[in-house]
N, C-alpha and C positions, 0 to 999 in steps of 0.2 A: 531579293522581292520585292523591298523598297520601291525602287523601280517605275515599278510594274503600275501601284498606288501613282504614282508623277501621271499615269495616262488616261489618270480619268479626272474628273471631274466630283470636286470637296462632296460634291450629293450624293454619290456614288460609292464613296468609298468603304463604308460601311459594309453595305450591299458585295463588294465585291469581294469583304475579306470572308465572311458567311460563304459567300463564292467561292470561295479556295480552300477554308476550311471542310467547308461539305466531298469538297474535289478531291482534297486528302485520304478525309478517310472513308467514301468509293476504291480509290485507286488501295490505301493497304485492305479494305476487303474486299479487294479481286470483284471489285468493278469498273464499271470506263466510265472515263471520264474526259470531256472537250475526245473525245477520242483517243486516248491515254490510258493505258495496262498498267494493271504488274509487272506485266509480264515487259511492257517499256522501258519500265523502273528500271531492273533487271538485267535488262540489255542494258541502258545507259548507268549499271551500279558499278556492272562490270567491266565496260569500256573506258573506264575512269584512270587515269593514271594505266591506260595503256595496262589491263588486263593487271599489271602491279596485285589492284588489290584480291582478286580472284585472287592468286597464289597463294595472300598469305593467309587469305581463307579457310583455303582448304589444306590449305598447310597443318593453319591452326584445327582447322575442327579433325583431321587425322589423328593428331599430334595429341589433343589437350589431355587432360588428364584432371576428371572431375574433380577430385579427390581434393583437388590443389587450389585453394583458396584465390591464388596467382592469375585462374583459368578465367573464374569471373570477372575480373577484376577487365583483363582480354576481351572478354568476349563484349562488358561493358562498353572498351572503348570502342570496339568495331559498330555497336549499336549508337554512338554519337556519331562513328562519320557516317555510317546509314542516314541519317536526321540531315547531316548536310548537305549529301551528296541529292537526296531526296528534294531539298528549297532550291538547291542548282538542276535538279528534273524539271520543277516549275516555271525555274528564269528558262530554260533553255527552248522551254514548249511558251511562254509568254506572249507569242505574239499571238498563236492559235486559241488556247486561255483569252485572254482580251477581245477576237473576233467573235469567238464565243459568246463571252459574258457581255457583252453589246448586242447580240442581236438575241440574246433570250432579255435581254433586260428592259430594252425596248418590249420585248413580243410582252412582257409582264404591262409595262406601264398603257400601253393600250388594249390590255387587258381590265385592268382596274380605270382607266376611263371610262370603259364600253360600260362596264355596272357605279359609279360612280352617275356616270347621263343619263342612267334607271334610274336615280333614285327620284 
């Protein structure tokens, strides 16, 4: 995600960070963000490493011994990997996200200027 911040002005970095945090929250709560959804992420997730991750996860789900402490460790490993892939998903869609960010940022600036002009 560091590369995306190099593509905005220093004044926009904090706003972009909030925009991305909101987007991640929306997607994880089954809402759309910049045309992206949790379904898009799931597809991306399972395509990573040519579907081998999907095979490993399904094998784990079917064979998991829920009474074993190793099961939790394995699950936590899948979770950490999923978090990394979620970041990759945002990197993969960086162009779209930046395009929408710039459009919304510009629109909000115009609205703010109108409000300030009326004071």
